[in-house]
mmCIF file of the N, C-alpha and C atoms, coordinates in Angstrom:
data_MODEL
# 
_entry.id   MODEL 
# 
loop_
_atom_site.group_PDB 
_atom_site.id 
_atom_site.type_symbol 
_atom_site.label_atom_id 
_atom_site.label_alt_id 
_atom_site.label_comp_id 
_atom_site.label_asym_id 
_atom_site.label_entity_id 
_atom_site.label_seq_id 
_atom_site.pdbx_PDB_ins_code 
_atom_site.Cartn_x 
_atom_site.Cartn_y 
_atom_site.Cartn_z 
_atom_site.occupancy 
_atom_site.B_iso_or_equiv 
_atom_site.pdbx_formal_charge 
_atom_site.auth_seq_id 
_atom_site.auth_comp_id 
_atom_site.auth_asym_id 
_atom_site.auth_atom_id 
_atom_site.pdbx_PDB_model_num 
ATOM 1   N N  . MET A 1 1  ? 12.130  3.685   11.900 1.00 0.00 ? 1  MET A N  1 
ATOM 2   C CA . MET A 1 1  ? 10.706  3.537   12.140 1.00 0.00 ? 1  MET A CA 1 
ATOM 3   C C  . MET A 1 1  ? 10.303  2.103   11.798 1.00 0.00 ? 1  MET A C  1 
ATOM 4   N N  . PHE A 1 2  ? 9.541   1.508   12.656 1.00 0.00 ? 2  PHE A N  1 
ATOM 5   C CA . PHE A 1 2  ? 9.043   0.151   12.421 1.00 0.00 ? 2  PHE A CA 1 
ATOM 6   C C  . PHE A 1 2  ? 7.525   0.222   12.390 1.00 0.00 ? 2  PHE A C  1 
ATOM 7   N N  . ILE A 1 3  ? 6.969   -0.026  11.233 1.00 0.00 ? 3  ILE A N  1 
ATOM 8   C CA . ILE A 1 3  ? 5.514   -0.025  11.096 1.00 0.00 ? 3  ILE A CA 1 
ATOM 9   C C  . ILE A 1 3  ? 5.088   -1.400  10.620 1.00 0.00 ? 3  ILE A C  1 
ATOM 10  N N  . HIS A 1 4  ? 4.119   -1.937  11.278 1.00 0.00 ? 4  HIS A N  1 
ATOM 11  C CA . HIS A 1 4  ? 3.596   -3.266  10.967 1.00 0.00 ? 4  HIS A CA 1 
ATOM 12  C C  . HIS A 1 4  ? 2.412   -3.102  10.012 1.00 0.00 ? 4  HIS A C  1 
ATOM 13  N N  . PHE A 1 5  ? 2.511   -3.668  8.815  1.00 0.00 ? 5  PHE A N  1 
ATOM 14  C CA . PHE A 1 5  ? 1.463   -3.516  7.812  1.00 0.00 ? 5  PHE A CA 1 
ATOM 15  C C  . PHE A 1 5  ? 0.483   -4.677  7.765  1.00 0.00 ? 5  PHE A C  1 
ATOM 16  N N  . GLY A 1 6  ? 0.949   -5.840  8.157  1.00 0.00 ? 6  GLY A N  1 
ATOM 17  C CA . GLY A 1 6  ? 0.091   -7.013  8.084  1.00 0.00 ? 6  GLY A CA 1 
ATOM 18  C C  . GLY A 1 6  ? 0.560   -8.073  9.057  1.00 0.00 ? 6  GLY A C  1 
ATOM 19  N N  . GLN A 1 7  ? -0.246  -9.105  9.174  1.00 0.00 ? 7  GLN A N  1 
ATOM 20  C CA . GLN A 1 7  ? 0.102   -10.196 10.086 1.00 0.00 ? 7  GLN A CA 1 
ATOM 21  C C  . GLN A 1 7  ? -0.551  -11.481 9.615  1.00 0.00 ? 7  GLN A C  1 
ATOM 22  N N  . TYR A 1 8  ? 0.251   -12.537 9.604  1.00 0.00 ? 8  TYR A N  1 
ATOM 23  C CA . TYR A 1 8  ? -0.272  -13.871 9.327  1.00 0.00 ? 8  TYR A CA 1 
ATOM 24  C C  . TYR A 1 8  ? -0.573  -14.514 10.667 1.00 0.00 ? 8  TYR A C  1 
ATOM 25  N N  . SER A 1 9  ? -1.743  -15.087 10.813 1.00 0.00 ? 9  SER A N  1 
ATOM 26  C CA . SER A 1 9  ? -2.153  -15.657 12.097 1.00 0.00 ? 9  SER A CA 1 
ATOM 27  C C  . SER A 1 9  ? -2.831  -17.003 11.908 1.00 0.00 ? 9  SER A C  1 
ATOM 28  N N  . TYR A 1 10 ? -2.865  -17.726 13.005 1.00 0.00 ? 10 TYR A N  1 
ATOM 29  C CA . TYR A 1 10 ? -3.610  -18.977 13.056 1.00 0.00 ? 10 TYR A CA 1 
ATOM 30  C C  . TYR A 1 10 ? -4.321  -19.044 14.405 1.00 0.00 ? 10 TYR A C  1 
ATOM 31  N N  . SER A 1 11 ? -5.581  -19.380 14.367 1.00 0.00 ? 11 SER A N  1 
ATOM 32  C CA . SER A 1 11 ? -6.311  -19.623 15.611 1.00 0.00 ? 11 SER A CA 1 
ATOM 33  C C  . SER A 1 11 ? -7.206  -20.837 15.409 1.00 0.00 ? 11 SER A C  1 
ATOM 34  N N  . SER A 1 12 ? -7.502  -21.505 16.481 1.00 0.00 ? 12 SER A N  1 
ATOM 35  C CA . SER A 1 12 ? -8.339  -22.700 16.376 1.00 0.00 ? 12 SER A CA 1 
ATOM 36  C C  . SER A 1 12 ? -9.758  -22.350 15.932 1.00 0.00 ? 12 SER A C  1 
ATOM 37  N N  . SER A 1 13 ? -10.217 -21.172 16.255 1.00 0.00 ? 13 SER A N  1 
ATOM 38  C CA . SER A 1 13 ? -11.584 -20.798 15.879 1.00 0.00 ? 13 SER A CA 1 
ATOM 39  C C  . SER A 1 13 ? -11.686 -20.215 14.469 1.00 0.00 ? 13 SER A C  1 
ATOM 40  N N  . MET A 1 14 ? -10.653 -19.475 14.011 1.00 0.00 ? 14 MET A N  1 
ATOM 41  C CA . MET A 1 14 ? -10.721 -18.818 12.699 1.00 0.00 ? 14 MET A CA 1 
ATOM 42  C C  . MET A 1 14 ? -9.842  -19.465 11.644 1.00 0.00 ? 14 MET A C  1 
ATOM 43  N N  . GLY A 1 15 ? -8.976  -20.376 12.053 1.00 0.00 ? 15 GLY A N  1 
ATOM 44  C CA . GLY A 1 15 ? -8.069  -20.994 11.100 1.00 0.00 ? 15 GLY A CA 1 
ATOM 45  C C  . GLY A 1 15 ? -6.916  -20.056 10.765 1.00 0.00 ? 15 GLY A C  1 
ATOM 46  N N  . ARG A 1 16 ? -6.403  -20.185 9.555  1.00 0.00 ? 16 ARG A N  1 
ATOM 47  C CA . ARG A 1 16 ? -5.279  -19.365 9.102  1.00 0.00 ? 16 ARG A CA 1 
ATOM 48  C C  . ARG A 1 16 ? -5.827  -18.147 8.373  1.00 0.00 ? 16 ARG A C  1 
ATOM 49  N N  . TYR A 1 17 ? -5.245  -16.973 8.652  1.00 0.00 ? 17 TYR A N  1 
ATOM 50  C CA . TYR A 1 17 ? -5.726  -15.757 7.993  1.00 0.00 ? 17 TYR A CA 1 
ATOM 51  C C  . TYR A 1 17 ? -4.652  -14.677 7.991  1.00 0.00 ? 17 TYR A C  1 
ATOM 52  N N  . ILE A 1 18 ? -4.818  -13.723 7.108  1.00 0.00 ? 18 ILE A N  1 
ATOM 53  C CA . ILE A 1 18 ? -3.927  -12.574 7.004  1.00 0.00 ? 18 ILE A CA 1 
ATOM 54  C C  . ILE A 1 18 ? -4.728  -11.335 7.362  1.00 0.00 ? 18 ILE A C  1 
ATOM 55  N N  . SER A 1 19 ? -4.160  -10.521 8.251  1.00 0.00 ? 19 SER A N  1 
ATOM 56  C CA . SER A 1 19 ? -4.755  -9.225  8.599  1.00 0.00 ? 19 SER A CA 1 
ATOM 57  C C  . SER A 1 19 ? -3.905  -8.136  7.957  1.00 0.00 ? 19 SER A C  1 
ATOM 58  N N  . ILE A 1 20 ? -4.552  -7.159  7.369  1.00 0.00 ? 20 ILE A N  1 
ATOM 59  C CA . ILE A 1 20 ? -3.874  -5.987  6.818  1.00 0.00 ? 20 ILE A CA 1 
ATOM 60  C C  . ILE A 1 20 ? -4.264  -4.799  7.689  1.00 0.00 ? 20 ILE A C  1 
ATOM 61  N N  . PHE A 1 21 ? -3.269  -4.026  8.137  1.00 0.00 ? 21 PHE A N  1 
ATOM 62  C CA . PHE A 1 21 ? -3.513  -2.907  9.043  1.00 0.00 ? 21 PHE A CA 1 
ATOM 63  C C  . PHE A 1 21 ? -3.662  -1.609  8.256  1.00 0.00 ? 21 PHE A C  1 
ATOM 64  N N  . TYR A 1 22 ? -4.901  -1.235  8.039  1.00 0.00 ? 22 TYR A N  1 
ATOM 65  C CA . TYR A 1 22 ? -5.237  -0.053  7.245  1.00 0.00 ? 22 TYR A CA 1 
ATOM 66  C C  . TYR A 1 22 ? -4.544  1.198   7.778  1.00 0.00 ? 22 TYR A C  1 
ATOM 67  N N  . GLY A 1 23 ? -4.570  1.392   9.080  1.00 0.00 ? 23 GLY A N  1 
ATOM 68  C CA . GLY A 1 23 ? -3.976  2.588   9.675  1.00 0.00 ? 23 GLY A CA 1 
ATOM 69  C C  . GLY A 1 23 ? -2.497  2.729   9.376  1.00 0.00 ? 23 GLY A C  1 
ATOM 70  N N  . SER A 1 24 ? -1.768  1.620   9.374  1.00 0.00 ? 24 SER A N  1 
ATOM 71  C CA . SER A 1 24 ? -0.340  1.659   9.057  1.00 0.00 ? 24 SER A CA 1 
ATOM 72  C C  . SER A 1 24 ? -0.122  2.079   7.612  1.00 0.00 ? 24 SER A C  1 
ATOM 73  N N  . PHE A 1 25 ? -0.938  1.552   6.725  1.00 0.00 ? 25 PHE A N  1 
ATOM 74  C CA . PHE A 1 25 ? -0.826  1.933   5.317  1.00 0.00 ? 25 PHE A CA 1 
ATOM 75  C C  . PHE A 1 25 ? -1.109  3.415   5.131  1.00 0.00 ? 25 PHE A C  1 
ATOM 76  N N  . VAL A 1 26 ? -2.152  3.907   5.747  1.00 0.00 ? 26 VAL A N  1 
ATOM 77  C CA . VAL A 1 26 ? -2.510  5.320   5.611  1.00 0.00 ? 26 VAL A CA 1 
ATOM 78  C C  . VAL A 1 26 ? -1.413  6.205   6.199  1.00 0.00 ? 26 VAL A C  1 
ATOM 79  N N  . GLN A 1 27 ? -0.870  5.794   7.358  1.00 0.00 ? 27 GLN A N  1 
ATOM 80  C CA . GLN A 1 27 ? 0.164   6.578   8.015  1.00 0.00 ? 27 GLN A CA 1 
ATOM 81  C C  . GLN A 1 27 ? 1.382   6.766   7.111  1.00 0.00 ? 27 GLN A C  1 
ATOM 82  N N  . LEU A 1 28 ? 1.820   5.704   6.464  1.00 0.00 ? 28 LEU A N  1 
ATOM 83  C CA . LEU A 1 28 ? 3.039   5.786   5.677  1.00 0.00 ? 28 LEU A CA 1 
ATOM 84  C C  . LEU A 1 28 ? 2.799   6.065   4.196  1.00 0.00 ? 28 LEU A C  1 
ATOM 85  N N  . TYR A 1 29 ? 1.710   5.546   3.653  1.00 0.00 ? 29 TYR A N  1 
ATOM 86  C CA . TYR A 1 29 ? 1.501   5.628   2.206  1.00 0.00 ? 29 TYR A CA 1 
ATOM 87  C C  . TYR A 1 29 ? 0.272   6.438   1.808  1.00 0.00 ? 29 TYR A C  1 
ATOM 88  N N  . GLY A 1 30 ? -0.334  7.140   2.734  1.00 0.00 ? 30 GLY A N  1 
ATOM 89  C CA . GLY A 1 30 ? -1.557  7.874   2.444  1.00 0.00 ? 30 GLY A CA 1 
ATOM 90  C C  . GLY A 1 30 ? -1.438  8.876   1.309  1.00 0.00 ? 30 GLY A C  1 
ATOM 91  N N  . HIS A 1 31 ? -0.256  9.367   1.063  1.00 0.00 ? 31 HIS A N  1 
ATOM 92  C CA . HIS A 1 31 ? -0.039  10.353  0.002  1.00 0.00 ? 31 HIS A CA 1 
ATOM 93  C C  . HIS A 1 31 ? 0.316   9.706   -1.345 1.00 0.00 ? 31 HIS A C  1 
ATOM 94  N N  . TYR A 1 32 ? 0.453   8.383   -1.384 1.00 0.00 ? 32 TYR A N  1 
ATOM 95  C CA . TYR A 1 32 ? 0.819   7.672   -2.617 1.00 0.00 ? 32 TYR A CA 1 
ATOM 96  C C  . TYR A 1 32 ? -0.343  7.684   -3.607 1.00 0.00 ? 32 TYR A C  1 
ATOM 97  N N  . SER A 1 33 ? 0.010   7.525   -4.863 1.00 0.00 ? 33 SER A N  1 
ATOM 98  C CA . SER A 1 33 ? -1.024  7.356   -5.887 1.00 0.00 ? 33 SER A CA 1 
ATOM 99  C C  . SER A 1 33 ? -1.697  6.005   -5.671 1.00 0.00 ? 33 SER A C  1 
ATOM 100 N N  . LYS A 1 34 ? -2.845  5.823   -6.271 1.00 0.00 ? 34 LYS A N  1 
ATOM 101 C CA . LYS A 1 34 ? -3.579  4.562   -6.150 1.00 0.00 ? 34 LYS A CA 1 
ATOM 102 C C  . LYS A 1 34 ? -2.728  3.387   -6.634 1.00 0.00 ? 34 LYS A C  1 
ATOM 103 N N  . GLU A 1 35 ? -1.995  3.596   -7.726 1.00 0.00 ? 35 GLU A N  1 
ATOM 104 C CA . GLU A 1 35 ? -1.164  2.530   -8.289 1.00 0.00 ? 35 GLU A CA 1 
ATOM 105 C C  . GLU A 1 35 ? -0.014  2.163   -7.347 1.00 0.00 ? 35 GLU A C  1 
ATOM 106 N N  . ASP A 1 36 ? 0.642   3.182   -6.766 1.00 0.00 ? 36 ASP A N  1 
ATOM 107 C CA . ASP A 1 36 ? 1.747   2.913   -5.848 1.00 0.00 ? 36 ASP A CA 1 
ATOM 108 C C  . ASP A 1 36 ? 1.249   2.267   -4.553 1.00 0.00 ? 36 ASP A C  1 
ATOM 109 N N  . LEU A 1 37 ? 0.109   2.706   -4.080 1.00 0.00 ? 37 LEU A N  1 
ATOM 110 C CA . LEU A 1 37 ? -0.490  2.104   -2.889 1.00 0.00 ? 37 LEU A CA 1 
ATOM 111 C C  . LEU A 1 37 ? -0.807  0.635   -3.150 1.00 0.00 ? 37 LEU A C  1 
ATOM 112 N N  . TYR A 1 38 ? -1.332  0.343   -4.333 1.00 0.00 ? 38 TYR A N  1 
ATOM 113 C CA . TYR A 1 38 ? -1.621  -1.035  -4.733 1.00 0.00 ? 38 TYR A CA 1 
ATOM 114 C C  . TYR A 1 38 ? -0.342  -1.880  -4.688 1.00 0.00 ? 38 TYR A C  1 
ATOM 115 N N  . GLU A 1 39 ? 0.772   -1.337  -5.178 1.00 0.00 ? 39 GLU A N  1 
ATOM 116 C CA . GLU A 1 39 ? 2.033   -2.081  -5.191 1.00 0.00 ? 39 GLU A CA 1 
ATOM 117 C C  . GLU A 1 39 ? 2.518   -2.379  -3.768 1.00 0.00 ? 39 GLU A C  1 
ATOM 118 N N  . GLU A 1 40 ? 2.381   -1.416  -2.856 1.00 0.00 ? 40 GLU A N  1 
ATOM 119 C CA . GLU A 1 40 ? 2.786   -1.649  -1.473 1.00 0.00 ? 40 GLU A CA 1 
ATOM 120 C C  . GLU A 1 40 ? 1.892   -2.703  -0.812 1.00 0.00 ? 40 GLU A C  1 
ATOM 121 N N  . LEU A 1 41 ? 0.601   -2.646  -1.091 1.00 0.00 ? 41 LEU A N  1 
ATOM 122 C CA . LEU A 1 41 ? -0.323  -3.645  -0.559 1.00 0.00 ? 41 LEU A CA 1 
ATOM 123 C C  . LEU A 1 41 ? 0.026   -5.027  -1.106 1.00 0.00 ? 41 LEU A C  1 
ATOM 124 N N  . LYS A 1 42 ? 0.346   -5.091  -2.384 1.00 0.00 ? 42 LYS A N  1 
ATOM 125 C CA . LYS A 1 42 ? 0.729   -6.357  -3.018 1.00 0.00 ? 42 LYS A CA 1 
ATOM 126 C C  . LYS A 1 42 ? 1.983   -6.937  -2.351 1.00 0.00 ? 42 LYS A C  1 
ATOM 127 N N  . LYS A 1 43 ? 2.995   -6.095  -2.081 1.00 0.00 ? 43 LYS A N  1 
ATOM 128 C CA . LYS A 1 43 ? 4.211   -6.553  -1.407 1.00 0.00 ? 43 LYS A CA 1 
ATOM 129 C C  . LYS A 1 43 ? 3.884   -7.131  -0.028 1.00 0.00 ? 43 LYS A C  1 
ATOM 130 N N  . THR A 1 44 ? 3.006   -6.443  0.692  1.00 0.00 ? 44 THR A N  1 
ATOM 131 C CA . THR A 1 44 ? 2.627   -6.902  2.031  1.00 0.00 ? 44 THR A CA 1 
ATOM 132 C C  . THR A 1 44 ? 1.896   -8.239  1.963  1.00 0.00 ? 44 THR A C  1 
ATOM 133 N N  . LEU A 1 45 ? 0.973   -8.373  1.031  1.00 0.00 ? 45 LEU A N  1 
ATOM 134 C CA . LEU A 1 45 ? 0.242   -9.636  0.891  1.00 0.00 ? 45 LEU A CA 1 
ATOM 135 C C  . LEU A 1 45 ? 1.173   -10.786 0.520  1.00 0.00 ? 45 LEU A C  1 
ATOM 136 N N  . ILE A 1 46 ? 2.114   -10.527 -0.369 1.00 0.00 ? 46 ILE A N  1 
ATOM 137 C CA . ILE A 1 46 ? 3.085   -11.567 -0.748 1.00 0.00 ? 46 ILE A CA 1 
ATOM 138 C C  . ILE A 1 46 ? 3.925   -11.959 0.463  1.00 0.00 ? 46 ILE A C  1 
ATOM 139 N N  . HIS A 1 47 ? 4.352   -10.974 1.240  1.00 0.00 ? 47 HIS A N  1 
ATOM 140 C CA . HIS A 1 47 ? 5.132   -11.245 2.446  1.00 0.00 ? 47 HIS A CA 1 
ATOM 141 C C  . HIS A 1 47 ? 4.338   -12.131 3.415  1.00 0.00 ? 47 HIS A C  1 
ATOM 142 N N  . GLU A 1 48 ? 3.097   -11.740 3.681  1.00 0.00 ? 48 GLU A N  1 
ATOM 143 C CA . GLU A 1 48 ? 2.277   -12.499 4.638  1.00 0.00 ? 48 GLU A CA 1 
ATOM 144 C C  . GLU A 1 48 ? 1.898   -13.871 4.080  1.00 0.00 ? 48 GLU A C  1 
ATOM 145 N N  . PHE A 1 49 ? 1.674   -13.963 2.782  1.00 0.00 ? 49 PHE A N  1 
ATOM 146 C CA . PHE A 1 49 ? 1.377   -15.263 2.176  1.00 0.00 ? 49 PHE A CA 1 
ATOM 147 C C  . PHE A 1 49 ? 2.602   -16.175 2.265  1.00 0.00 ? 49 PHE A C  1 
ATOM 148 N N  . THR A 1 50 ? 3.797   -15.601 2.178  1.00 0.00 ? 50 THR A N  1 
ATOM 149 C CA . THR A 1 50 ? 5.023   -16.389 2.347  1.00 0.00 ? 50 THR A CA 1 
ATOM 150 C C  . THR A 1 50 ? 5.079   -16.975 3.759  1.00 0.00 ? 50 THR A C  1 
ATOM 151 N N  . HIS A 1 51 ? 4.672   -16.178 4.762  1.00 0.00 ? 51 HIS A N  1 
ATOM 152 C CA . HIS A 1 51 ? 4.571   -16.732 6.115  1.00 0.00 ? 51 HIS A CA 1 
ATOM 153 C C  . HIS A 1 51 ? 3.629   -17.941 6.120  1.00 0.00 ? 51 HIS A C  1 
ATOM 154 N N  . HIS A 1 52 ? 2.505   -17.829 5.431  1.00 0.00 ? 52 HIS A N  1 
ATOM 155 C CA . HIS A 1 52 ? 1.525   -18.920 5.369  1.00 0.00 ? 52 HIS A CA 1 
ATOM 156 C C  . HIS A 1 52 ? 2.143   -20.180 4.762  1.00 0.00 ? 52 HIS A C  1 
ATOM 157 N N  . VAL A 1 53 ? 2.772   -20.028 3.613  1.00 0.00 ? 53 VAL A N  1 
ATOM 158 C CA . VAL A 1 53 ? 3.357   -21.185 2.924  1.00 0.00 ? 53 VAL A CA 1 
ATOM 159 C C  . VAL A 1 53 ? 4.465   -21.810 3.769  1.00 0.00 ? 53 VAL A C  1 
ATOM 160 N N  . GLU A 1 54 ? 5.321   -20.972 4.356  1.00 0.00 ? 54 GLU A N  1 
ATOM 161 C CA . GLU A 1 54 ? 6.390   -21.509 5.199  1.00 0.00 ? 54 GLU A CA 1 
ATOM 162 C C  . GLU A 1 54 ? 5.817   -22.217 6.431  1.00 0.00 ? 54 GLU A C  1 
ATOM 163 N N  . SER A 1 55 ? 4.753   -21.668 6.980  1.00 0.00 ? 55 SER A N  1 
ATOM 164 C CA . SER A 1 55 ? 4.117   -22.302 8.140  1.00 0.00 ? 55 SER A CA 1 
ATOM 165 C C  . SER A 1 55 ? 3.616   -23.698 7.786  1.00 0.00 ? 55 SER A C  1 
ATOM 166 N N  . LEU A 1 56 ? 2.992   -23.825 6.640  1.00 0.00 ? 56 LEU A N  1 
ATOM 167 C CA . LEU A 1 56 ? 2.506   -25.131 6.198  1.00 0.00 ? 56 LEU A CA 1 
ATOM 168 C C  . LEU A 1 56 ? 3.649   -26.121 5.988  1.00 0.00 ? 56 LEU A C  1 
ATOM 169 N N  . ALA A 1 57 ? 4.817   -25.595 5.594  1.00 0.00 ? 57 ALA A N  1 
ATOM 170 C CA . ALA A 1 57 ? 5.977   -26.445 5.333  1.00 0.00 ? 57 ALA A CA 1 
ATOM 171 C C  . ALA A 1 57 ? 6.828   -26.684 6.578  1.00 0.00 ? 57 ALA A C  1 
ATOM 172 N N  . GLY A 1 58 ? 6.461   -26.054 7.705  1.00 0.00 ? 58 GLY A N  1 
ATOM 173 C CA . GLY A 1 58 ? 7.247   -26.200 8.915  1.00 0.00 ? 58 GLY A CA 1 
ATOM 174 C C  . GLY A 1 58 ? 8.556   -25.417 8.863  1.00 0.00 ? 58 GLY A C  1 
ATOM 175 N N  . ASP A 1 59 ? 8.601   -24.389 8.034  1.00 0.00 ? 59 ASP A N  1 
ATOM 176 C CA . ASP A 1 59 ? 9.798   -23.566 7.833  1.00 0.00 ? 59 ASP A CA 1 
ATOM 177 C C  . ASP A 1 59 ? 9.613   -22.230 8.553  1.00 0.00 ? 59 ASP A C  1 
ATOM 178 N N  . ARG A 1 60 ? 10.623  -21.775 9.271  1.00 0.00 ? 60 ARG A N  1 
ATOM 179 C CA . ARG A 1 60 ? 10.530  -20.501 10.001 1.00 0.00 ? 60 ARG A CA 1 
ATOM 180 C C  . ARG A 1 60 ? 11.506  -19.452 9.470  1.00 0.00 ? 60 ARG A C  1 
ATOM 181 N N  . THR A 1 61 ? 11.993  -19.613 8.255  1.00 0.00 ? 61 THR A N  1 
ATOM 182 C CA . THR A 1 61 ? 13.003  -18.703 7.718  1.00 0.00 ? 61 THR A CA 1 
ATOM 183 C C  . THR A 1 61 ? 12.538  -17.254 7.764  1.00 0.00 ? 61 THR A C  1 
ATOM 184 N N  . LEU A 1 62 ? 11.380  -16.951 7.182  1.00 0.00 ? 62 LEU A N  1 
ATOM 185 C CA . LEU A 1 62 ? 10.889  -15.580 7.160  1.00 0.00 ? 62 LEU A CA 1 
ATOM 186 C C  . LEU A 1 62 ? 10.479  -15.122 8.556  1.00 0.00 ? 62 LEU A C  1 
ATOM 187 N N  . ALA A 1 63 ? 9.850   -15.986 9.327  1.00 0.00 ? 63 ALA A N  1 
ATOM 188 C CA . ALA A 1 63 ? 9.450   -15.625 10.697 1.00 0.00 ? 63 ALA A CA 1 
ATOM 189 C C  . ALA A 1 63 ? 10.674  -15.251 11.525 1.00 0.00 ? 63 ALA A C  1 
ATOM 190 N N  . ASP A 1 64 ? 11.762  -16.026 11.409 1.00 0.00 ? 64 ASP A N  1 
ATOM 191 C CA . ASP A 1 64 ? 12.986  -15.725 12.146 1.00 0.00 ? 64 ASP A CA 1 
ATOM 192 C C  . ASP A 1 64 ? 13.581  -14.395 11.696 1.00 0.00 ? 64 ASP A C  1 
ATOM 193 N N  . LYS A 1 65 ? 13.556  -14.143 10.398 1.00 0.00 ? 65 LYS A N  1 
ATOM 194 C CA . LYS A 1 65 ? 14.073  -12.883 9.851  1.00 0.00 ? 65 LYS A CA 1 
ATOM 195 C C  . LYS A 1 65 ? 13.262  -11.701 10.394 1.00 0.00 ? 65 LYS A C  1 
ATOM 196 N N  . CYS A 1 66 ? 11.949  -11.824 10.417 1.00 0.00 ? 66 CYS A N  1 
ATOM 197 C CA . CYS A 1 66 ? 11.081  -10.751 10.915 1.00 0.00 ? 66 CYS A CA 1 
ATOM 198 C C  . CYS A 1 66 ? 11.300  -10.529 12.408 1.00 0.00 ? 66 CYS A C  1 
ATOM 199 N N  . GLU A 1 67 ? 11.430  -11.614 13.164 1.00 0.00 ? 67 GLU A N  1 
ATOM 200 C CA . GLU A 1 67 ? 11.666  -11.494 14.607 1.00 0.00 ? 67 GLU A CA 1 
ATOM 201 C C  . GLU A 1 67 ? 13.007  -10.834 14.887 1.00 0.00 ? 67 GLU A C  1 
ATOM 202 N N  . SER A 1 68 ? 14.018  -11.164 14.108 1.00 0.00 ? 68 SER A N  1 
ATOM 203 C CA . SER A 1 68 ? 15.336  -10.555 14.259 1.00 0.00 ? 68 SER A CA 1 
ATOM 204 C C  . SER A 1 68 ? 15.272  -9.056  13.955 1.00 0.00 ? 68 SER A C  1 
ATOM 205 N N  . LYS A 1 69 ? 14.561  -8.695  12.909 1.00 0.00 ? 69 LYS A N  1 
ATOM 206 C CA . LYS A 1 69 ? 14.396  -7.292  12.545 1.00 0.00 ? 69 LYS A CA 1 
ATOM 207 C C  . LYS A 1 69 ? 13.685  -6.520  13.659 1.00 0.00 ? 69 LYS A C  1 
ATOM 208 N N  . LEU A 1 70 ? 12.676  -7.121  14.248 1.00 0.00 ? 70 LEU A N  1 
ATOM 209 C CA . LEU A 1 70 ? 11.946  -6.478  15.341 1.00 0.00 ? 70 LEU A CA 1 
ATOM 210 C C  . LEU A 1 70 ? 12.843  -6.329  16.576 1.00 0.00 ? 70 LEU A C  1 
ATOM 211 N N  . ARG A 1 71 ? 13.637  -7.356  16.889 1.00 0.00 ? 71 ARG A N  1 
ATOM 212 C CA . ARG A 1 71 ? 14.552  -7.266  18.027 1.00 0.00 ? 71 ARG A CA 1 
ATOM 213 C C  . ARG A 1 71 ? 15.575  -6.135  17.818 1.00 0.00 ? 71 ARG A C  1 
ATOM 214 N N  . ARG A 1 72 ? 16.106  -6.023  16.594 1.00 0.00 ? 72 ARG A N  1 
ATOM 215 C CA . ARG A 1 72 ? 17.058  -4.934  16.300 1.00 0.00 ? 72 ARG A CA 1 
ATOM 216 C C  . ARG A 1 72 ? 16.373  -3.577  16.487 1.00 0.00 ? 72 ARG A C  1 
ATOM 217 N N  . TYR A 1 73 ? 15.150  -3.466  16.008 1.00 0.00 ? 73 TYR A N  1 
ATOM 218 C CA . TYR A 1 73 ? 14.412  -2.212  16.139 1.00 0.00 ? 73 TYR A CA 1 
ATOM 219 C C  . TYR A 1 73 ? 14.183  -1.854  17.614 1.00 0.00 ? 73 TYR A C  1 
ATOM 220 N N  . LEU A 1 74 ? 13.870  -2.851  18.413 1.00 0.00 ? 74 LEU A N  1 
ATOM 221 C CA . LEU A 1 74 ? 13.601  -2.620  19.830 1.00 0.00 ? 74 LEU A CA 1 
ATOM 222 C C  . LEU A 1 74 ? 14.890  -2.475  20.643 1.00 0.00 ? 74 LEU A C  1 
ATOM 223 N N  . GLY A 1 75 ? 16.029  -2.763  20.015 1.00 0.00 ? 75 GLY A N  1 
ATOM 224 C CA . GLY A 1 75 ? 17.309  -2.611  20.687 1.00 0.00 ? 75 GLY A CA 1 
ATOM 225 C C  . GLY A 1 75 ? 17.618  -3.700  21.688 1.00 0.00 ? 75 GLY A C  1 
ATOM 226 N N  . SER A 1 76 ? 17.073  -4.889  21.465 1.00 0.00 ? 76 SER A N  1 
ATOM 227 C CA . SER A 1 76 ? 17.354  -5.988  22.392 1.00 0.00 ? 76 SER A CA 1 
ATOM 228 C C  . SER A 1 76 ? 18.118  -7.098  21.723 1.00 0.00 ? 76 SER A C  1 
# 
């Protein structure tokens, strides 16, 4: 199963931002305790913030890893 929890984005009108997908969290973690849900949200924010920092540094290490994982999931 591949569920997307967040996304780091850049647009000329909004700048750099992180989106968190509430529905994905509820789908997979809706039964978690508040503390465990907080930990999963924290992991997602750290992951997306890492995309931000790498983007500023011109590094695609995490982006390439995520794209590879998605390609494996899609079977291509």
